[in-house]
N, C-alpha and C positions, 0 to 999 in steps of 0.2 A: 305809699311813698309819694312825696310831693315832686312835681316836675321842676327841674332846675332850669327855669325859663331863661335866666340870664346866661347860663353856660351855653345853652342852645343858640341864643342870639350872638354870643361871642364867637362860637364856632362858625356860624353863617357869615359873620362879618369878616373873619379871617380868610374866607374863600373868595372874597371879592377882589378882583384884579384892579390895578391902577387904571383909572378911567371908567371902571364899572360902577354900578349903582346898587344900593340896598334899600328895599322898602320894608318897613315894619309897620304893620297895620293890626291894631288890637281894639277890643272893646274897652272903652274908658269908664263905663258905668253899667250897672245892670239895666236891663230894659225896664221901661216904666211899668210894665205889667208884672214884674217880679214881686214876690211877696214882700211887703213892707215890714219894717220892724227889725231887720237884721242888716248889719253892715257888711261890706265887701272890702276889707282892708287890703286884699291882695290883688286888686284890679291893677292892670298895667297903667303906667303913667308915662308921659313924654320924657320926664327927667330920668325915670328908670330905664326906659328904652334907649336913651342916649348913652347909658353906661356901656352898652354893647359896642359902641364905636370908640373904644379905648385903644390908643389915645385919640381924642377928638381932633387933634391937630392934623391927623391924616385924612380928614374928611371935610367936604364942603356940604353944609346943610342946605338942602333945597326947601324942605318943609319940616317943621317940628312943632306940631300943634294938635289941638283937639278939634275935630270937625264933627258937625252934626249931619245926619242923613235921615231922610224920611223913610218910614216903613209902615207896615200894617200890623197891628197887634193881633194876637190869636182870636180876639173877639170881633175882628174886622174893622176896628176903629183906627184912624190914622195915629201914628206915633212918631217919635223922634228918638234916634239912638245916637250916643256919643262914641266916637272912635278916636284913638290916638293914631296919629300919622307921623312917621319919621321916614323921610326920604333923603338919602345922602349919596354923594359921589365920592369915591376914594380918589384922593389926590396923590398920595405917596404911601410907601411902606417904610416903616422904621427900620 
């Protein structure tokens, strides 16, 4: 059974009080050492994560972007990972 990620994010967003913050941090792409030759169509996206903040008019977006971070691959070589970052503050409740 597939995990309903959007439903989980919606539930988390509903728990944020006015003035509170929500941080959604996800891998945006497979690591560079992952096996090549297959696609990952279900990777989280910034646009997809913003759907959790419905209606978006209740939120002030502080960050909504893909950020890169350095890491070390399993073989010990330096590598870079891409993450989606959505950080928002609840302004009001509908």
